[in-house]
N, C-alpha and C positions, 0 to 999 in steps of 0.2 A: 638459609633464606626463610623468613617467616611466611606462613601461609596468609594470603590476602583473602579478605572476605568480600563477598558480593552482597549488596543490599539493594533490594527492589524498592524504589520510591513510588508508593501508590498515589501520591499527590499528582505526579506527572508520569503516568505509567506508560513509558515508551514501548516496552515489550508487547503490552496488550494492544497499543495503537498500531504497531507494525504488524501484529498478527491480523488485526481487523483489516488493514490495508491489503495484505496479501490474500486473504480470503475473498475480499471484494474484487480484487484484481483477477483472481482465477475465475470467479463467477462471471465477471465482465468478459473475459476472453471466451469462456464457454458460450455465452449468449450472443456476442457480437462478432466474433471472428469466424468467417466462413472458410477462408483460405489462408494458410500460414505465410504465403508470400505477399499478400495484400496488407494484412494487419488491420488495426483498429485506429481510428482517429483519436489523437491524444486528448483533445477537448471533450469528446464523447466519453472517453474512459474516465477522465477526471470527474465529469458530471455523474457518471454511474457510481463511482467509488464514494463520492460525497453523499449521494442519495442512499447508498447501501449502509454507510457508516453514520448516517444522520448528521453529517458535518462535524463529527467528533475528532477528526484527524488534523494534525498540523500540516498545512499546505507545503511548508518547506520540506518536511520529511517525505511527504507524498511525492513531491517533485524529484527529490533525490532518488527515491525508489524507482520512479518511472524512467529516469535516465538510463537505468540498466537495460530497459526494454526498447529503447529507441534505435532505429536504424538510420 
């Protein structure tokens, strides 16, 4: 089996965008979540992430990531 190569496309840099989303998400939880049972409003978190990343994230990717955190 031939080794496959991975190529990072810097024109649409998905790894960097996902990194930025997760960094902002962690920051948002640190600032807004007081109790792990109550959680954070999804709309507020989206606003926080968009402000932190200066709107440079793809909303579809952001929505897919946030689905992992919904209860």
